[in-house]
C-alpha positions in Angstrom: 146.0 91.8 66.9 146.5 89.1 69.5 149.1 90.0 72.3 152.0 87.5 72.2 151.9 85.0 75.1 155.2 86.3 76.5 153.6 89.8 77.1 150.4 88.6 78.7 150.0 89.3 82.4 149.7 85.6 83.5 153.0 84.7 81.7 154.8 87.8 83.0 153.7 87.1 86.6 154.9 83.5 86.5 158.1 84.1 84.7 159.0 86.9 87.1 159.6 84.3 89.8 162.6 83.1 87.8 164.2 86.5 87.4 167.6 86.7 89.1 169.1 90.2 88.9 172.7 89.1 88.6 171.8 86.9 85.6 170.9 90.0 83.5 168.5 88.3 81.1 165.5 90.6 81.5 165.9 92.1 78.0 167.5 89.1 76.5 164.6 86.7 77.2 162.0 88.5 75.0 164.7 89.1 72.4 165.4 85.3 72.2 161.7 84.7 71.8 161.6 87.2 68.9 164.6 85.5 67.3 162.7 82.2 67.5 159.7 83.8 65.9 161.9 85.3 63.1 164.0 82.1 62.4 161.4 79.4 63.0 163.9 76.8 64.2 162.8 73.1 64.5 165.3 72.0 67.1 166.2 74.5 69.9 168.8 74.0 72.6 169.1 76.0 75.8 172.3 75.6 77.9 171.4 76.8 81.4 167.8 76.9 82.5 166.3 80.0 84.1 164.3 83.1 83.3 164.7 82.6 79.6 163.3 79.0 79.5 159.6 79.8 79.6 160.1 82.5 77.0 161.5 80.0 74.6 159.0 77.3 75.5 156.0 79.7 75.2 157.2 81.2 71.9 157.7 77.8 70.3 154.3 76.6 71.4 152.6 79.7 70.1 154.6 79.6 66.9 153.7 76.0 66.2 150.0 76.9 66.2 150.6 80.0 64.2 152.5 78.1 61.5 149.8 75.5 61.2 147.2 78.2 60.6 149.5 79.9 58.2 150.0 76.7 56.2 146.3 76.1 55.9 145.7 79.7 54.8 148.5 79.6 52.3 147.1 76.4 50.7 143.6 77.9 50.6 144.7 81.1 48.9 146.8 79.1 46.4 143.9 76.8 45.5 141.6 79.8 45.1 144.1 81.7 43.0 144.8 78.7 40.7 141.2 77.6 40.4 140.9 79.4 37.1 144.3 78.1 35.9 145.8 81.5 36.6 149.4 82.1 37.1 150.8 83.2 40.4 151.3 87.0 40.6 151.5 89.8 43.1 147.9 89.5 44.0 148.6 86.0 45.2 151.8 87.1 47.0 150.1 89.9 49.0 146.9 88.0 49.9 146.8 86.7 53.5 149.1 85.3 54.5 151.3 87.8 52.6 154.8 87.1 51.2 155.0 83.5 52.4 157.0 81.0 50.4 155.4 77.5 49.9 158.7 75.8 50.6 158.5 77.0 54.2 155.5 74.6 54.6 156.8 71.6 52.7 156.8 69.8 56.1 154.7 70.3 59.2 156.3 72.5 61.8 156.8 70.6 65.1 159.5 72.5 67.0 161.3 70.9 69.9 163.2 72.4 72.9 165.9 70.6 74.8 167.4 72.2 77.9 170.7 71.1 79.5 171.6 72.1 83.1 173.3 70.2 85.9 171.2 72.1 88.5 174.2 72.8 90.7 174.4 76.6 90.5 173.1 77.9 93.8 172.5 81.4 92.3 170.4 80.1 89.4 166.6 79.8 89.3 166.9 76.6 87.2 165.4 74.4 90.0 162.1 76.4 89.9 161.7 76.3 86.1 159.6 73.1 86.0 157.1 74.5 88.5 156.7 77.7 86.4 156.3 75.7 83.2 153.6 73.6 84.8 151.7 76.7 85.9 151.8 78.0 82.3 150.8 74.6 80.8 154.2 74.2 79.1 155.6 71.4 81.2 155.4 68.9 78.3 157.0 71.2 75.8 160.7 70.6 76.7 163.2 67.8 77.2 165.4 68.4 80.2 168.9 67.0 80.1 170.3 67.0 83.7 174.0 66.9 82.8 177.1 68.9 82.4 177.6 70.6 79.0 180.5 68.2 78.3 178.1 65.3 78.5 175.5 66.9 76.2 176.3 65.1 73.0 175.8 61.7 74.7 172.4 62.8 76.3 170.6 64.6 73.5 167.9 62.5 71.7 169.4 60.8 68.7 167.1 62.7 66.3 167.8 66.1 67.8 170.2 67.1 65.1 171.0 69.4 63.5 170.4 72.1 66.1 168.8 75.1 64.5 169.0 77.5 67.4 171.0 77.4 70.6 171.1 79.8 73.6 174.3 79.2 75.6 174.1 81.0 79.0 177.0 79.3 80.7 180.6 79.8 81.4 181.7 77.1 78.9 181.0 79.1 75.7 184.5 78.2 74.5 183.9 74.5 75.0 180.6 74.7 73.1 182.4 76.5 70.2 185.2 74.0 70.1 183.3 70.7 70.7 179.6 71.2 69.9 179.3 73.6 67.0 179.3 70.6 64.6 175.9 69.8 66.0 174.6 73.2 64.8 172.9 73.3 61.4 175.5 74.5 58.8 172.7 76.0 56.7 172.4 79.1 58.9 172.0 77.5 62.3 172.3 80.2 65.0 174.0 80.1 68.4 173.5 83.0 70.9 176.1 83.2 73.7 175.7 85.4 76.7 178.2 87.8 78.2 181.5 87.6 76.4 182.2 91.3 76.2 183.8 93.7 78.7 185.9 91.2 80.7 189.2 89.5 80.0 188.2 85.8 79.6 185.2 86.6 77.5 187.2 88.9 75.2 189.7 86.1 74.8 186.9 83.8 73.6 185.9 86.5 71.1 189.4 86.8 69.8 189.5 83.0 69.4 186.3 83.1 67.4 187.5 85.9 65.2 190.7 83.9 64.5 188.6 80.9 63.5 186.6 83.2 61.1 189.9 84.4 59.6 191.1 80.9 59.0 187.8 79.5 57.8 186.3 82.2 55.5 182.6 81.7 54.6 181.9 79.3 57.5 180.8 81.6 60.3 179.1 85.0 60.7 179.4 86.8 64.1 177.6 89.8 65.6 178.3 91.2 69.1 175.6 93.3 70.7 176.4 95.3 73.9 173.9 96.5 76.6 176.0 99.6 77.2 174.2 100.6 80.4 175.3 97.4 82.3 178.6 96.7 84.0 178.2 92.9 83.6 175.9 90.3 82.0 175.8 93.0 79.3 176.2 91.4 75.9 175.2 88.7 73.5 177.3 87.2 70.7 175.3 85.8 67.8 177.0 83.1 65.7 175.6 81.7 62.4 177.1 78.7 60.7 177.2 79.3 57.0 179.5 76.5 55.7 176.6 74.8 53.9 174.2 77.6 53.4 171.6 76.7 50.7 171.1 79.2 47.9 167.7 80.9 48.2 166.9 83.3 45.5 163.2 84.2 45.1 163.5 87.4 43.1 165.0 88.7 39.9 167.1 91.9 39.4 165.2 94.8 40.9 163.5 92.7 43.5 160.5 91.4 41.5 159.5 87.9 42.5 160.3 85.2 40.0 156.9 83.5 39.4 158.5 80.7 37.4 158.0 77.0 37.2 159.8 76.2 40.4 157.6 78.5 42.5 154.4 77.2 40.8 155.4 73.6 41.4 156.1 74.3 45.1 152.8 76.2 45.5 150.8 73.4 43.9 152.4 70.8 46.0 151.8 72.7 49.2 148.2 73.5 48.2 147.6 69.8 47.4 148.8 68.6 50.8 146.1 70.4 52.7 
């Protein structure tokens, strides 16, 4: 199995130059990369450049290539399986690439990363990010928005909506929640906020979000995760917009996949497009 780029020595060495101890993202950075791998977002926003930036950029670049190969392999196994006019079944499902739904490959996967930072924080490594990305061959993989968060909506590319995944590592988490959550995909778009637990102002933001949940049932899911060994920079809050979540049901009662007409049609379309 190929070692993911973010764990390879050249990447680790370059990214280490951006690590700032007081920012506390040494564990969070690879976690964000894994979340991107899990969720496969198409439009990713980072608020606050730094150590996490190359992790997001590298993961998206690697994932783009992985998804292209997966789509080709899925189309090939579907054509092979249906060549004898057979129906889809578990042998198709478990063949490489296993378990993949054809609807995930209805369109090419070309993820984009936009990063907003005003580059005014003297304690941040944001000013060195471009140099590290260039060293890693990732300098063309991001759009940098040099602006305050409050100016973000006016500076994002017009087609950079909805945002599927956002990492907000900035003091203005409440502003983002109040003014920019509408930019996030209501069909399960995810926002990860850094460090809202264990200090008064952050806890006030969490109470505010909880009150929003109470007043708007079904619109937002929230998970708080604490790095219990740390005194500060010690948590992430994961928000998922669910106000327009699409129904996705692939299996029947008991968990058996429904190999009905809808799945067959999607599989044939995907196989015919390659």
